[in-house]
BALOBA-1460 file (C-alpha; in Angstrom, 3 decimals):
// residues 264
<rec num="1" residu="m" x="65.833" y="220.063" z="70.240"/>
<rec num="2" residu="e" x="68.039" y="217.054" z="70.937"/>
<rec num="3" residu="t" x="68.099" y="215.914" z="67.317"/>
<rec num="4" residu="l" x="69.222" y="219.319" z="66.205"/>
<rec num="5" residu="r" x="71.891" y="219.324" z="68.924"/>
<rec num="6" residu="r" x="73.357" y="216.165" z="67.391"/>
<rec num="7" residu="i" x="73.142" y="217.750" z="63.915"/>
<rec num="8" residu="a" x="74.953" y="220.903" z="65.009"/>
<rec num="9" residu="s" x="78.400" y="219.348" z="65.400"/>
<rec num="10" residu="a" x="78.130" y="217.738" z="61.964"/>
<rec num="11" residu="l" x="77.338" y="220.904" z="60.138"/>
<rec num="12" residu="s" x="79.987" y="222.257" z="57.794"/>
<rec num="13" residu="d" x="77.878" y="224.597" z="55.645"/>
<rec num="14" residu="i" x="74.945" y="226.953" z="56.404"/>
<rec num="15" residu="v" x="72.990" y="227.990" z="53.387"/>
<rec num="16" residu="i" x="70.937" y="231.103" z="54.069"/>
<rec num="17" residu="d" x="68.066" y="232.738" z="52.233"/>
<rec num="18" residu="l" x="68.174" y="236.503" z="52.050"/>
<rec num="19" residu="d" x="64.735" y="238.216" z="51.710"/>
<rec num="20" residu="g" x="63.049" y="237.959" z="55.103"/>
<rec num="21" residu="v" x="66.021" y="236.297" z="56.848"/>
<rec num="22" residu="v" x="69.031" y="238.645" z="56.394"/>
<rec num="23" residu="y" x="67.195" y="241.717" z="55.165"/>
<rec num="24" residu="k" x="63.694" y="243.014" z="54.363"/>
<rec num="25" residu="g" x="63.536" y="245.618" z="51.606"/>
<rec num="26" residu="t" x="66.456" y="247.981" z="52.148"/>
<rec num="27" residu="k" x="66.955" y="247.196" z="55.783"/>
<rec num="28" residu="l" x="69.210" y="244.653" z="57.510"/>
<rec num="29" residu="i" x="67.259" y="242.520" z="60.005"/>
<rec num="30" residu="d" x="68.462" y="243.080" z="63.552"/>
<rec num="31" residu="g" x="71.200" y="240.659" z="64.575"/>
<rec num="32" residu="a" x="71.639" y="239.095" z="61.116"/>
<rec num="33" residu="d" x="75.159" y="240.367" z="60.647"/>
<rec num="34" residu="a" x="76.152" y="239.166" z="64.132"/>
<rec num="35" residu="a" x="74.663" y="235.791" z="63.412"/>
<rec num="36" residu="i" x="76.675" y="235.320" z="60.264"/>
<rec num="37" residu="k" x="79.834" y="236.319" z="62.127"/>
<rec num="38" residu="m" x="79.056" y="233.750" z="64.819"/>
<rec num="39" residu="f" x="78.572" y="230.987" z="62.242"/>
<rec num="40" residu="r" x="82.010" y="231.727" z="60.746"/>
<rec num="41" residu="q" x="83.701" y="232.047" z="64.108"/>
<rec num="42" residu="n" x="82.456" y="228.523" z="64.898"/>
<rec num="43" residu="g" x="84.028" y="227.162" z="61.701"/>
<rec num="44" residu="k" x="80.864" y="227.003" z="59.584"/>
<rec num="45" residu="r" x="81.023" y="227.989" z="55.911"/>
<rec num="46" residu="v" x="78.302" y="230.447" z="55.092"/>
<rec num="47" residu="h" x="76.544" y="230.678" z="51.702"/>
<rec num="48" residu="f" x="73.589" y="232.717" z="50.466"/>
<rec num="49" residu="l" x="70.938" y="231.187" z="48.197"/>
<rec num="50" residu="t" x="68.104" y="233.409" z="46.970"/>
<rec num="51" residu="n" x="65.219" y="232.882" z="44.544"/>
<rec num="52" residu="s" x="65.490" y="236.592" z="43.637"/>
<rec num="53" residu="s" x="65.911" y="237.157" z="39.887"/>
<rec num="54" residu="a" x="66.384" y="240.932" z="40.275"/>
<rec num="55" residu="k" x="70.186" y="240.822" z="40.643"/>
<rec num="56" residu="g" x="73.127" y="238.574" z="39.977"/>
<rec num="57" residu="r" x="75.507" y="237.194" z="42.507"/>
<rec num="58" residu="v" x="78.078" y="240.049" z="42.240"/>
<rec num="59" residu="a" x="75.414" y="242.759" z="42.902"/>
<rec num="60" residu="v" x="74.015" y="240.775" z="45.830"/>
<rec num="61" residu="a" x="77.468" y="240.318" z="47.351"/>
<rec num="62" residu="e" x="78.098" y="244.070" z="46.985"/>
<rec num="63" residu="r" x="74.735" y="244.787" z="48.647"/>
<rec num="64" residu="l" x="75.501" y="242.502" z="51.617"/>
<rec num="65" residu="c" x="78.876" y="244.182" z="52.071"/>
<rec num="66" residu="s" x="77.167" y="247.587" z="52.121"/>
<rec num="67" residu="l" x="74.928" y="246.345" z="54.871"/>
<rec num="68" residu="g" x="77.887" y="245.228" z="56.995"/>
<rec num="69" residu="v" x="77.895" y="241.522" z="56.012"/>
<rec num="70" residu="d" x="81.246" y="240.379" z="54.677"/>
<rec num="71" residu="c" x="80.624" y="238.419" z="51.518"/>
<rec num="72" residu="f" x="82.347" y="237.245" z="48.294"/>
<rec num="73" residu="a" x="80.437" y="236.749" z="45.091"/>
<rec num="74" residu="r" x="81.345" y="233.039" z="45.067"/>
<rec num="75" residu="e" x="79.349" y="232.630" z="48.312"/>
<rec num="76" residu="v" x="76.132" y="233.765" z="46.632"/>
<rec num="77" residu="m" x="73.768" y="232.229" z="44.145"/>
<rec num="78" residu="t" x="70.677" y="233.965" z="42.801"/>
<rec num="79" residu="s" x="68.086" y="232.619" z="40.375"/>
<rec num="80" residu="a" x="69.314" y="235.245" z="37.878"/>
<rec num="81" residu="t" x="72.871" y="233.898" z="37.866"/>
<rec num="82" residu="a" x="71.689" y="230.295" z="38.038"/>
<rec num="83" residu="s" x="69.419" y="230.829" z="35.046"/>
<rec num="84" residu="a" x="72.369" y="232.196" z="33.068"/>
<rec num="85" residu="i" x="74.492" y="229.219" z="34.049"/>
<rec num="86" residu="y" x="71.726" y="226.800" z="32.926"/>
<rec num="87" residu="l" x="71.072" y="228.561" z="29.666"/>
<rec num="88" residu="q" x="74.769" y="228.611" z="28.806"/>
<rec num="89" residu="s" x="75.175" y="224.970" z="29.763"/>
<rec num="90" residu="v" x="72.483" y="223.737" z="27.391"/>
<rec num="91" residu="g" x="73.616" y="225.992" z="24.591"/>
<rec num="92" residu="y" x="70.678" y="228.340" z="24.058"/>
<rec num="93" residu="r" x="71.825" y="231.476" z="22.104"/>
<rec num="94" residu="n" x="68.768" y="233.718" z="21.742"/>
<rec num="95" residu="i" x="66.773" y="234.337" z="24.851"/>
<rec num="96" residu="f" x="63.604" y="236.335" z="25.198"/>
<rec num="97" residu="v" x="63.479" y="237.620" z="28.785"/>
<rec num="98" residu="i" x="60.498" y="238.727" z="30.840"/>
<rec num="99" residu="g" x="62.257" y="240.354" z="33.866"/>
<rec num="100" residu="e" x="64.124" y="243.339" z="35.073"/>
<rec num="101" residu="e" x="66.955" y="244.820" z="33.040"/>
<rec num="102" residu="s" x="69.386" y="243.442" z="35.659"/>
<rec num="103" residu="l" x="68.242" y="239.923" z="34.734"/>
<rec num="104" residu="r" x="68.838" y="240.660" z="31.057"/>
<rec num="105" residu="n" x="72.294" y="241.972" z="31.859"/>
<rec num="106" residu="e" x="73.142" y="238.879" z="33.883"/>
<rec num="107" residu="i" x="72.242" y="236.699" z="30.880"/>
<rec num="108" residu="r" x="74.483" y="238.829" z="28.677"/>
<rec num="109" residu="e" x="77.376" y="238.496" z="31.155"/>
<rec num="110" residu="y" x="77.432" y="234.811" z="30.247"/>
<rec num="111" residu="r" x="77.779" y="235.726" z="26.532"/>
<rec num="112" residu="i" x="74.170" y="234.787" z="25.679"/>
<rec num="113" residu="e" x="72.232" y="237.047" z="23.306"/>
<rec num="114" residu="v" x="69.026" y="238.592" z="24.639"/>
<rec num="115" residu="t" x="66.585" y="239.278" z="21.848"/>
<rec num="116" residu="d" x="63.615" y="241.636" z="21.762"/>
<rec num="117" residu="n" x="62.070" y="239.613" z="18.874"/>
<rec num="118" residu="p" x="59.935" y="236.755" z="20.327"/>
<rec num="119" residu="g" x="59.844" y="235.147" z="16.893"/>
<rec num="120" residu="k" x="63.646" y="234.643" z="16.954"/>
<rec num="121" residu="a" x="64.058" y="233.212" z="20.475"/>
<rec num="122" residu="d" x="64.978" y="229.662" z="21.173"/>
<rec num="123" residu="a" x="64.161" y="230.007" z="24.855"/>
<rec num="124" residu="l" x="61.834" y="232.134" z="26.986"/>
<rec num="125" residu="l" x="63.101" y="233.098" z="30.482"/>
<rec num="126" residu="v" x="60.560" y="234.488" z="32.989"/>
<rec num="127" residu="g" x="61.631" y="236.254" z="36.169"/>
<rec num="128" residu="l" x="60.207" y="239.015" z="38.358"/>
<rec num="129" residu="d" x="59.175" y="241.959" z="36.212"/>
<rec num="130" residu="s" x="57.833" y="245.129" z="37.848"/>
<rec num="131" residu="q" x="56.818" y="246.363" z="34.348"/>
<rec num="132" residu="f" x="54.991" y="243.190" z="33.323"/>
<rec num="133" residu="s" x="52.326" y="244.024" z="30.730"/>
<rec num="134" residu="y" x="49.744" y="242.648" z="28.362"/>
<rec num="135" residu="q" x="52.241" y="243.115" z="25.508"/>
<rec num="136" residu="k" x="54.874" y="241.096" z="27.303"/>
<rec num="137" residu="l" x="52.349" y="238.344" z="27.911"/>
<rec num="138" residu="a" x="51.477" y="238.330" z="24.159"/>
<rec num="139" residu="d" x="55.191" y="238.192" z="23.321"/>
<rec num="140" residu="a" x="55.634" y="235.199" z="25.622"/>
<rec num="141" residu="m" x="52.781" y="233.388" z="23.861"/>
<rec num="142" residu="i" x="54.566" y="234.002" z="20.489"/>
<rec num="143" residu="c" x="57.704" y="232.492" z="21.884"/>
<rec num="144" residu="l" x="56.010" y="229.433" z="23.215"/>
<rec num="145" residu="s" x="53.845" y="228.886" z="20.132"/>
<rec num="146" residu="n" x="57.102" y="228.593" z="18.200"/>
<rec num="147" residu="g" x="58.334" y="225.767" z="20.444"/>
<rec num="148" residu="c" x="60.734" y="227.697" z="22.625"/>
<rec num="149" residu="k" x="62.109" y="226.161" z="25.801"/>
<rec num="150" residu="f" x="60.119" y="227.671" z="28.762"/>
<rec num="151" residu="v" x="62.463" y="228.424" z="31.688"/>
<rec num="152" residu="i" x="61.399" y="230.195" z="34.877"/>
<rec num="153" residu="c" x="63.454" y="231.721" z="37.689"/>
<rec num="154" residu="n" x="61.037" y="230.633" z="40.481"/>
<rec num="155" residu="r" x="57.413" y="230.246" z="41.534"/>
<rec num="156" residu="d" x="57.491" y="232.496" z="44.585"/>
<rec num="157" residu="a" x="54.070" y="234.039" z="45.138"/>
<rec num="158" residu="s" x="55.407" y="237.100" z="46.909"/>
<rec num="159" residu="y" x="58.407" y="238.579" z="48.787"/>
<rec num="160" residu="p" x="58.801" y="240.683" z="51.905"/>
<rec num="161" residu="v" x="59.642" y="244.390" z="51.876"/>
<rec num="162" residu="d" x="59.801" y="247.152" z="54.433"/>
<rec num="163" residu="n" x="57.105" y="247.708" z="57.096"/>
<rec num="164" residu="g" x="55.893" y="244.079" z="57.053"/>
<rec num="165" residu="q" x="54.356" y="244.338" z="53.561"/>
<rec num="166" residu="r" x="54.696" y="241.825" z="50.727"/>
<rec num="167" residu="l" x="54.784" y="242.424" z="46.959"/>
<rec num="168" residu="p" x="53.871" y="240.041" z="44.163"/>
<rec num="169" residu="g" x="56.719" y="237.695" z="43.154"/>
<rec num="170" residu="c" x="57.683" y="235.861" z="40.049"/>
<rec num="171" residu="g" x="55.068" y="233.160" z="40.546"/>
<rec num="172" residu="p" x="52.058" y="235.178" z="39.493"/>
<rec num="173" residu="i" x="53.793" y="236.219" z="36.281"/>
<rec num="174" residu="v" x="54.719" y="232.603" z="35.556"/>
<rec num="175" residu="a" x="51.092" y="231.595" z="36.186"/>
<rec num="176" residu="a" x="49.817" y="234.201" z="33.719"/>
<rec num="177" residu="v" x="52.172" y="232.933" z="31.016"/>
<rec num="178" residu="e" x="51.278" y="229.305" z="31.681"/>
<rec num="179" residu="v" x="47.543" y="229.971" z="31.622"/>
<rec num="180" residu="a" x="47.656" y="232.146" z="28.490"/>
<rec num="181" residu="s" x="49.935" y="229.814" z="26.527"/>
<rec num="182" residu="g" x="48.493" y="226.512" z="27.784"/>
<rec num="183" residu="r" x="52.068" y="225.344" z="28.548"/>
<rec num="184" residu="n" x="53.709" y="224.573" z="31.843"/>
<rec num="185" residu="a" x="57.303" y="225.639" z="32.375"/>
<rec num="186" residu="d" x="59.861" y="223.127" z="31.208"/>
<rec num="187" residu="v" x="62.567" y="224.129" z="33.689"/>
<rec num="188" residu="d" x="62.211" y="225.792" z="37.115"/>
<rec num="189" residu="i" x="65.573" y="227.094" z="38.304"/>
<rec num="190" residu="g" x="64.629" y="228.262" z="41.749"/>
<rec num="191" residu="k" x="64.147" y="226.607" z="45.130"/>
<rec num="192" residu="p" x="62.832" y="223.949" z="45.977"/>
<rec num="193" residu="n" x="64.652" y="222.604" z="42.941"/>
<rec num="194" residu="k" x="68.303" y="221.870" z="43.633"/>
<rec num="195" residu="f" x="69.903" y="223.339" z="40.529"/>
<rec num="196" residu="m" x="70.876" y="226.553" z="42.309"/>
<rec num="197" residu="l" x="72.324" y="224.717" z="45.254"/>
<rec num="198" residu="d" x="74.381" y="222.495" z="42.949"/>
<rec num="199" residu="a" x="75.602" y="225.627" z="41.135"/>
<rec num="200" residu="l" x="76.567" y="227.166" z="44.444"/>
<rec num="201" residu="l" x="78.233" y="224.272" z="46.195"/>
<rec num="202" residu="g" x="79.280" y="221.981" z="43.361"/>
<rec num="203" residu="d" x="78.415" y="218.296" z="43.039"/>
<rec num="204" residu="n" x="80.374" y="216.810" z="45.961"/>
<rec num="205" residu="y" x="78.551" y="218.186" z="49.016"/>
<rec num="206" residu="c" x="77.083" y="216.019" z="51.687"/>
<rec num="207" residu="s" x="73.498" y="216.877" z="52.448"/>
<rec num="208" residu="r" x="73.839" y="215.693" z="56.062"/>
<rec num="209" residu="n" x="76.450" y="218.399" z="56.707"/>
<rec num="210" residu="i" x="74.256" y="221.263" z="55.422"/>
<rec num="211" residu="a" x="71.585" y="223.366" z="57.048"/>
<rec num="212" residu="i" x="69.123" y="225.184" z="54.777"/>
<rec num="213" residu="v" x="67.943" y="228.376" z="56.467"/>
<rec num="214" residu="g" x="64.965" y="230.347" z="55.188"/>
<rec num="215" residu="d" x="61.511" y="231.751" z="55.671"/>
<rec num="216" residu="g" x="59.804" y="229.791" z="52.844"/>
<rec num="217" residu="l" x="57.953" y="226.578" z="53.498"/>
<rec num="218" residu="t" x="57.457" y="225.734" z="49.844"/>
<rec num="219" residu="s" x="60.906" y="226.879" z="48.791"/>
<rec num="220" residu="d" x="63.576" y="226.645" z="51.550"/>
<rec num="221" residu="m" x="62.046" y="223.906" z="53.740"/>
<rec num="222" residu="a" x="60.925" y="221.968" z="50.718"/>
<rec num="223" residu="l" x="64.500" y="222.076" z="49.349"/>
<rec num="224" residu="a" x="65.879" y="220.844" z="52.655"/>
<rec num="225" residu="a" x="63.413" y="217.948" z="52.685"/>
<rec num="226" residu="r" x="64.200" y="217.151" z="49.044"/>
<rec num="227" residu="i" x="67.960" y="216.730" z="49.603"/>
<rec num="228" residu="g" x="67.763" y="215.364" z="53.143"/>
<rec num="229" residu="s" x="69.332" y="218.338" z="54.963"/>
<rec num="230" residu="a" x="68.394" y="220.039" z="58.178"/>
<rec num="231" residu="g" x="65.756" y="222.666" z="57.622"/>
<rec num="232" residu="i" x="65.853" y="225.887" z="59.776"/>
<rec num="233" residu="y" x="62.645" y="227.821" z="59.335"/>
<rec num="234" residu="i" x="62.732" y="231.532" z="60.312"/>
<rec num="235" residu="d" x="59.396" y="232.989" z="61.459"/>
<rec num="236" residu="d" x="59.501" y="236.267" z="63.359"/>
<rec num="237" residu="s" x="55.875" y="235.814" z="64.424"/>
<rec num="238" residu="a" x="56.559" y="232.499" z="66.256"/>
<rec num="239" residu="k" x="56.160" y="232.462" z="69.999"/>
<rec num="240" residu="c" x="59.286" y="230.442" z="70.627"/>
<rec num="241" residu="a" x="61.937" y="228.221" z="69.058"/>
<rec num="242" residu="c" x="60.610" y="224.699" z="68.476"/>
<rec num="243" residu="r" x="60.779" y="221.557" z="66.418"/>
<rec num="244" residu="h" x="58.305" y="220.612" z="63.764"/>
<rec num="245" residu="d" x="58.001" y="217.245" z="62.048"/>
<rec num="246" residu="d" x="60.132" y="218.299" z="59.055"/>
<rec num="247" residu="f" x="62.147" y="221.313" z="60.276"/>
<rec num="248" residu="f" x="63.220" y="223.407" z="63.237"/>
<rec num="249" residu="m" x="61.788" y="226.857" z="63.829"/>
<rec num="250" residu="f" x="63.485" y="229.979" z="65.210"/>
<rec num="251" residu="r" x="62.313" y="233.573" z="65.398"/>
<rec num="252" residu="s" x="65.377" y="234.990" z="63.781"/>
<rec num="253" residu="l" x="68.731" y="234.112" z="62.238"/>
<rec num="254" residu="y" x="70.387" y="235.497" z="65.425"/>
<rec num="255" residu="e" x="68.290" y="233.197" z="67.621"/>
<rec num="256" residu="f" x="69.424" y="230.225" z="65.561"/>
<rec num="257" residu="s" x="73.040" y="231.307" z="65.708"/>
<rec num="258" residu="a" x="72.934" y="231.771" z="69.460"/>
<rec num="259" residu="w" x="71.396" y="228.304" z="69.909"/>
<rec num="260" residu="l" x="74.050" y="226.785" z="67.573"/>
<rec num="261" residu="c" x="76.884" y="228.319" z="69.605"/>
<rec num="262" residu="r" x="75.490" y="226.833" z="72.802"/>
<rec num="263" residu="a" x="75.073" y="223.432" z="71.192"/>
<rec num="264" residu="l" x="78.645" y="223.188" z="69.917"/>
């Protein structure tokens, strides 16, 4: 762990995934709140970056506070909020949304109209939708056949919930739309793409001073590799903390925080 020991002193910002790292389902993971306090006590800025499209940044910050983790909305970025920022920045005005009502509401918060008429949309946004149906798939095909921009929140195959179970994520819904329409998504907002990180931290961050912490190899660790930051992989089934070729592995956020404190 010598390389990580050298990295530790240079870290200014720690960017943490949520599902599977800070909480699972409705429950805070043991030690996560203490870990975040330790990071801050050691002068590290803490941010939260999640591919979840089910809630915007304000709702996620409120949830973290309710779990005992102090958090401001500005310290959070979700794929729902990042999608709204992107759509606003490029000037789309009528969005057909496949996703939860909370995703639709987040888009409206940015003064963008959400339409129920796929024939009038200038962009299709696909997020996690627990009520995804054949009709919604048909509506998506109408949007894309009319030349709509195809924007997706993420490609996550699944996400963790209580009792060690996993549920289908946004990725399978995206795959259904791509196969049915014969079109690939034009824009992928979520990790491992860096749009969300840029929206969270701004344009002037230094990748060498950031650690990306998460439990996703194809999302979190791939993002760390893409921007040249330290990757901290959380795997509660691991036998011990260790170094891999492209990242460092710990069994929990708390274990990483304890190691970081010793290294500083």
